[in-house]
MDTraj code that builds the backbone (N, CA, C; nanometers):
import mdtraj as md
import numpy as np

residues = "MET ALA ILE VAL LYS SER LYS LEU LEU ASN GLN LEU LYS LYS SER TYR PRO ASN PHE LEU LEU ARG ASP LEU GLU LYS VAL VAL SER VAL ILE LEU ASN GLU ILE LYS GLN ALA LEU LYS ARG GLY ASP ARG CYS GLU LEU ARG ASN PHE GLY ILE PHE SER THR ASN ILE GLN LYS ALA ARG ILE SER ARG ASN PRO ARG THR GLY GLU LYS VAL ASN THR PRO GLU LYS ARG SER ILE HIS PHE ARG MET SER LYS GLU MET PHE LYS LYS ILE ASN ASN ASP GLU".split()
xyz = np.array([
    [-1.0808, 0.3858, -0.6822],
    [-1.1596, 0.3116, -0.5866],
    [-1.0658, 0.2389, -0.4910],
    [-1.0917, 0.2515, -0.3646],
    [-1.0092, 0.1877, -0.2619],
    [-1.0821, 0.0656, -0.2067],
    [-1.0050, -0.0253, -0.1539],
    [-1.0649, -0.1421, -0.0907],
    [-1.0514, -0.1261, 0.0608],
    [-1.1576, -0.1552, 0.1303],
    [-1.1613, -0.1443, 0.2756],
    [-1.1299, -0.2822, 0.3335],
    [-1.0673, -0.2828, 0.4501],
    [-1.0266, -0.4086, 0.5128],
    [-1.1454, -0.5023, 0.5338],
    [-1.2615, -0.4474, 0.5707],
    [-1.3788, -0.5325, 0.5936],
    [-1.4261, -0.5981, 0.4640],
    [-1.4191, -0.5260, 0.3522],
    [-1.4576, -0.5852, 0.2235],
    [-1.3591, -0.6932, 0.1819],
    [-1.2309, -0.6703, 0.2096],
    [-1.1300, -0.7718, 0.1811],
    [-1.1575, -0.8978, 0.2621],
    [-1.1910, -0.8805, 0.3897],
    [-1.2210, -0.9962, 0.4746],
    [-1.3456, -1.0698, 0.4274],
    [-1.4479, -0.9960, 0.3833],
    [-1.5689, -1.0610, 0.3310],
    [-1.5385, -1.1416, 0.2056],
    [-1.4531, -1.0883, 0.1183],
    [-1.4162, -1.1605, -0.0036],
    [-1.3366, -1.2864, 0.0301],
    [-1.2466, -1.2757, 0.1270],
    [-1.1701, -1.3934, 0.1690],
    [-1.2616, -1.4978, 0.2323],
    [-1.3603, -1.4532, 0.3079],
    [-1.4546, -1.5454, 0.3710],
    [-1.5339, -1.6229, 0.2653],
    [-1.5713, -1.5536, 0.1569],
    [-1.6426, -1.6216, 0.0475],
    [-1.5518, -1.7215, -0.0234],
    [-1.4253, -1.6826, -0.0435],
    [-1.3315, -1.7694, -0.1148],
    [-1.2870, -1.8891, -0.0312],
    [-1.2774, -1.8692, 0.1007],
    [-1.2308, -1.9751, 0.1910],
    [-1.3315, -1.9944, 0.3037],
    [-1.4448, -2.0593, 0.2757],
    [-1.5507, -2.0727, 0.3775],
    [-1.5126, -2.1625, 0.4953],
    [-1.4097, -2.2467, 0.4804],
    [-1.3728, -2.3372, 0.5886],
    [-1.2856, -2.2685, 0.6956],
    [-1.2390, -2.1445, 0.6707],
    [-1.1612, -2.0707, 0.7700],
    [-1.2541, -1.9845, 0.8543],
    [-1.2213, -1.9692, 0.9802],
    [-1.2977, -1.8815, 1.0684],
    [-1.2638, -1.7357, 1.0381],
    [-1.3625, -1.6496, 1.0538],
    [-1.3424, -1.5075, 1.0237],
    [-1.2341, -1.4471, 1.1129],
    [-1.2288, -1.4857, 1.2384],
    [-1.1274, -1.4289, 1.3282],
    [-0.9865, -1.4700, 1.2864],
    [-0.9716, -1.5907, 1.2295],
    [-0.8409, -1.6332, 1.1795],
    [-0.8006, -1.5523, 1.0573],
    [-0.8964, -1.5272, 0.9686],
    [-0.8682, -1.4455, 0.8505],
    [-0.8314, -1.3036, 0.8912],
    [-0.8996, -1.2496, 0.9932],
    [-0.8679, -1.1151, 1.0424],
    [-0.7249, -1.1088, 1.0946],
    [-0.6832, -1.2109, 1.1680],
    [-0.5474, -1.2138, 1.2217],
    [-0.4443, -1.2181, 1.1090],
    [-0.4694, -1.3006, 1.0099],
    [-0.3751, -1.3138, 0.8983],
    [-0.3619, -1.1824, 0.8231],
    [-0.4736, -1.1194, 0.7915],
    [-0.4712, -0.9933, 0.7189],
    [-0.4022, -0.8853, 0.8019],
    [-0.4297, -0.8817, 0.9306],
    [-0.3661, -0.7827, 1.0184],
    [-0.2149, -0.8026, 1.0250],
    [-0.1714, -0.9264, 1.0355],
    [-0.0279, -0.9553, 1.0414],
    [0.0405, -0.9126, 0.9114],
    [-0.0190, -0.9448, 0.7988],
    [0.0399, -0.9090, 0.6694],
    [0.0491, -0.7578, 0.6537],
    [-0.0599, -0.6862, 0.6839],
    [-0.0589, -0.5411, 0.6704],
    [0.0391, -0.4766, 0.7688],
    [0.0473, -0.5301, 0.8895],
    [0.1432, -0.4788, 0.9878],
    [0.2868, -0.4964, 0.9412],
    [0.3178, -0.6115, 0.8843],
    [0.4531, -0.6368, 0.8357],
    [0.4889, -0.5434, 0.7198],
    [0.3929, -0.5171, 0.6317],
    [0.4176, -0.4226, 0.5227],
    [0.4455, -0.2839, 0.5802],
    [0.3645, -0.2406, 0.6777],
    [0.3847, -0.1093, 0.7406],
    [0.5215, -0.0996, 0.8081],
    [0.5587, -0.2035, 0.8824],
    [0.6870, -0.2012, 0.9528],
    [0.8042, -0.1981, 0.8553],
    [0.7951, -0.2722, 0.7461],
    [0.9020, -0.2726, 0.6454],
    [0.9162, -0.1341, 0.5828],
    [0.8052, -0.0696, 0.5527],
    [0.8110, 0.0643, 0.4934],
    [0.8638, 0.1666, 0.5932],
    [0.8299, 0.1512, 0.7213],
    [0.8841, 0.2411, 0.8238],
    [1.0354, 0.2292, 0.8323],
    [1.0870, 0.1069, 0.8195],
    [1.2320, 0.0846, 0.8239],
    [1.3006, 0.1332, 0.6971],
    [1.2220, 0.1599, 0.5934],
    [1.2800, 0.2018, 0.4655],
    [1.3072, 0.0847, 0.3733],
    [1.2597, -0.0332, 0.4101],
    [1.2782, -0.1517, 0.3260],
    [1.1733, -0.1563, 0.2169],
    [1.1965, -0.2429, 0.1229],
    [1.1045, -0.2656, 0.0128],
    [1.0252, -0.3916, 0.0450],
    [0.8978, -0.3954, 0.0085],
    [0.8146, -0.5120, 0.0357],
    [0.7595, -0.5642, -0.0969],
    [0.7985, -0.6857, -0.1318],
    [0.7572, -0.7439, -0.2589],
    [0.6586, -0.8571, -0.2342],
    [0.5426, -0.8495, -0.2980],
    [0.4445, -0.9572, -0.2947],
    [0.4401, -1.0165, -0.4347],
    [0.4877, -1.1372, -0.4479],
    [0.5002, -1.2000, -0.5798],
    [0.3658, -1.2030, -0.6521],
    [0.3691, -1.1762, -0.7807],
    [0.2527, -1.1720, -0.8692],
    [0.1503, -1.0659, -0.8291],
    [0.1891, -0.9736, -0.7410],
    [0.1003, -0.8636, -0.7036],
    [0.1688, -0.7303, -0.7274],
    [0.2800, -0.7072, -0.6575],
    [0.3502, -0.5815, -0.6778],
    [0.4536, -0.5553, -0.5703],
    [0.5132, -0.4355, -0.5776],
    [0.6192, -0.3962, -0.4869],
    [0.5808, -0.2647, -0.4199],
    [0.5905, -0.2621, -0.2862],
    [0.5729, -0.1391, -0.2098],
    [0.7116, -0.0897, -0.1713],
    [0.7368, 0.0386, -0.1903],
    [0.8633, 0.0976, -0.1491],
    [0.8382, 0.2420, -0.1086],
    [0.9412, 0.3055, -0.0518],
    [0.9264, 0.4451, -0.0132],
    [1.0202, 0.5314, -0.0959],
    [0.9750, 0.6501, -0.1275],
    [1.0563, 0.7508, -0.1932],
    [1.0764, 0.8647, -0.0948],
    [1.1948, 0.9222, -0.0938],
    [1.2221, 1.0347, -0.0053],
    [1.2086, 1.1638, -0.0851],
    [1.1208, 1.2508, -0.0367],
    [1.1062, 1.3828, -0.0977],
    [1.1952, 1.4777, -0.0193],
    [1.2859, 1.5436, -0.0873],
    [1.3816, 1.6320, -0.0216],
    [1.3116, 1.7530, 0.0395],
    [1.3774, 1.8110, 0.1398],
    [1.3270, 1.9345, 0.2000],
    [1.3379, 2.0449, 0.0955],
    [1.2414, 2.1350, 0.0957],
    [1.2414, 2.2409, -0.0052],
    [1.1653, 2.3613, 0.0468],
    [1.1773, 2.4672, -0.0263],
    [1.0999, 2.5871, 0.0042],
    [0.9845, 2.5917, -0.0951],
    [0.8633, 2.5836, -0.0434],
    [0.7450, 2.5890, -0.1291],
    [0.6689, 2.7153, -0.0943],
    [0.5546, 2.7341, -0.1566],
    [0.4783, 2.8544, -0.1252],
    [0.3331, 2.8182, -0.1005],
    [0.2712, 2.8955, -0.0148],
    [0.1301, 2.8800, 0.0158],
    [0.0510, 2.9377, -0.1020],
    [-0.0314, 2.8576, -0.1705],
    [-0.1012, 2.9088, -0.2884],
    [-0.2026, 3.0188, -0.2571],
    [-0.2552, 3.0201, -0.1360],
    [-0.3558, 3.1209, -0.1007],
    [-0.2921, 3.2583, -0.0770],
    [-0.1788, 3.2583, -0.0022],
    [-0.1191, 3.3869, 0.0346],
    [0.0070, 3.4199, -0.0447],
    [0.0679, 3.3196, -0.1071],
    [0.1925, 3.3423, -0.1788],
    [0.3138, 3.3426, -0.0876],
    [0.2931, 3.3187, 0.0420],
    [0.4006, 3.3198, 0.1403],
    [0.4905, 3.1973, 0.1217],
    [0.6217, 3.2155, 0.1369],
    [0.7158, 3.1037, 0.1265],
    [0.7108, 3.0220, 0.2559],
    [0.7125, 2.8888, 0.2396],
    [0.7020, 2.7973, 0.3529],
    [0.8099, 2.6908, 0.3390],
    [0.8777, 2.6604, 0.4491],
    [0.9756, 2.5519, 0.4487],
    [0.9019, 2.4191, 0.4611],
    [0.9244, 2.3295, 0.3659],
    [0.8642, 2.1966, 0.3693],
    [0.9734, 2.0978, 0.4077],
    [0.9582, 2.0248, 0.5179],
    [1.0636, 1.9317, 0.5608],
    [1.0701, 1.8083, 0.4712],
    [1.1800, 1.7351, 0.4848],
    [1.1954, 1.6093, 0.4117],
    [1.0898, 1.5106, 0.4601],
    [1.0353, 1.4333, 0.3668],
    [0.9350, 1.3336, 0.4057],
    [0.9414, 1.2141, 0.3120],
    [0.8816, 1.1045, 0.3582],
    [0.8762, 0.9821, 0.2776],
    [0.7357, 0.9645, 0.2213],
    [0.7291, 0.9129, 0.1000],
    [0.6001, 0.8797, 0.0405],
    [0.6044, 0.7342, -0.0043],
    [0.4893, 0.6712, -0.0089],
    [0.4809, 0.5304, -0.0474],
    [0.4634, 0.5208, -0.1975],
    [0.5379, 0.4289, -0.2575],
    [0.5305, 0.4055, -0.4014],
    [0.4920, 0.2592, -0.4233],
    [0.3976, 0.2348, -0.5135],
    [0.3556, 0.0979, -0.5457],
    [0.3771, 0.0734, -0.6934],
    [0.4378, -0.0389, -0.7260],
    [0.4555, -0.0778, -0.8660],
    [0.3977, -0.2171, -0.8822],
    [0.2967, -0.2290, -0.9683],
    [0.2327, -0.3590, -0.9848],
    [0.3176, -0.4514, -1.0718],
    [0.2997, -0.5809, -1.0523],
    [0.3753, -0.6796, -1.1283],
    [0.3168, -0.6936, -1.2685],
    [0.3941, -0.7547, -1.3560],
    [0.3477, -0.7770, -1.4929],
    [0.2263, -0.8690, -1.4951],
    [0.2246, -0.9696, -1.4066],
    [0.1114, -1.0624, -1.4016],
    [-0.0166, -0.9903, -1.3608],
    [-0.0072, -0.9021, -1.2614],
    [-0.1237, -0.8249, -1.2173],
    [-0.1709, -0.7320, -1.3287],
    [-0.0770, -0.6699, -1.3982],
    [-0.1113, -0.5809, -1.5089],
    [-0.1876, -0.6567, -1.6175],
    [-0.1404, -0.7780, -1.6485],
    [-0.2072, -0.8590, -1.7504],
    [-0.3474, -0.9002, -1.7061],
    [-0.3633, -0.9374, -1.5787],
    [-0.4951, -0.9766, -1.5284],
    [-0.5930, -0.8601, -1.5317],
    [-0.5469, -0.7423, -1.4948],
    [-0.6336, -0.6242, -1.4928],
    [-0.6753, -0.5867, -1.6344],
    [-0.5839, -0.5986, -1.7295],
    [-0.6110, -0.5575, -1.8667],
    [-0.6543, -0.6712, -1.9582],
    [-0.6855, -0.7876, -1.8998],
    [-0.7352, -0.9031, -1.9752],
    [-0.6439, -0.9412, -2.0901],
    [-0.5128, -0.9415, -2.0654],
    [-0.4156, -0.9773, -2.1674],
    [-0.3716, -1.1230, -2.1558],
    [-0.4508, -1.2075, -2.0936],
    [-0.4096, -1.3467, -2.0718],
    [-0.4239, -1.4282, -2.1974],
])
top = md.Topology()
chain = top.add_chain()
for i, resn in enumerate(residues, 1):
    res = top.add_residue(resn, chain, resSeq=i)
    for name in ("N", "CA", "C"):
        top.add_atom(name, md.element.get_by_symbol(name[0]), res)
traj = md.Trajectory(xyz[None], top)
């Protein structure tokens, strides 16, 4: 299950009713933009008590098309890796 930005903003609005929705939108946008920019640069982004976002580099390789069996060159690419913190793991699994 994925969380949508609008649902995140609605949850923040419920938790912090004294903040304006447009201010919450700006804050969330800035945070998500900074995470994206850090990952584009190849940096690691750590959010304390939540987790770590980082990128892994998948090497270029020769793969095959499963439909035709034809060999295809796959270029090098980056993928996003997320590792949750121990505190988040405990909260999710009710180990408090």
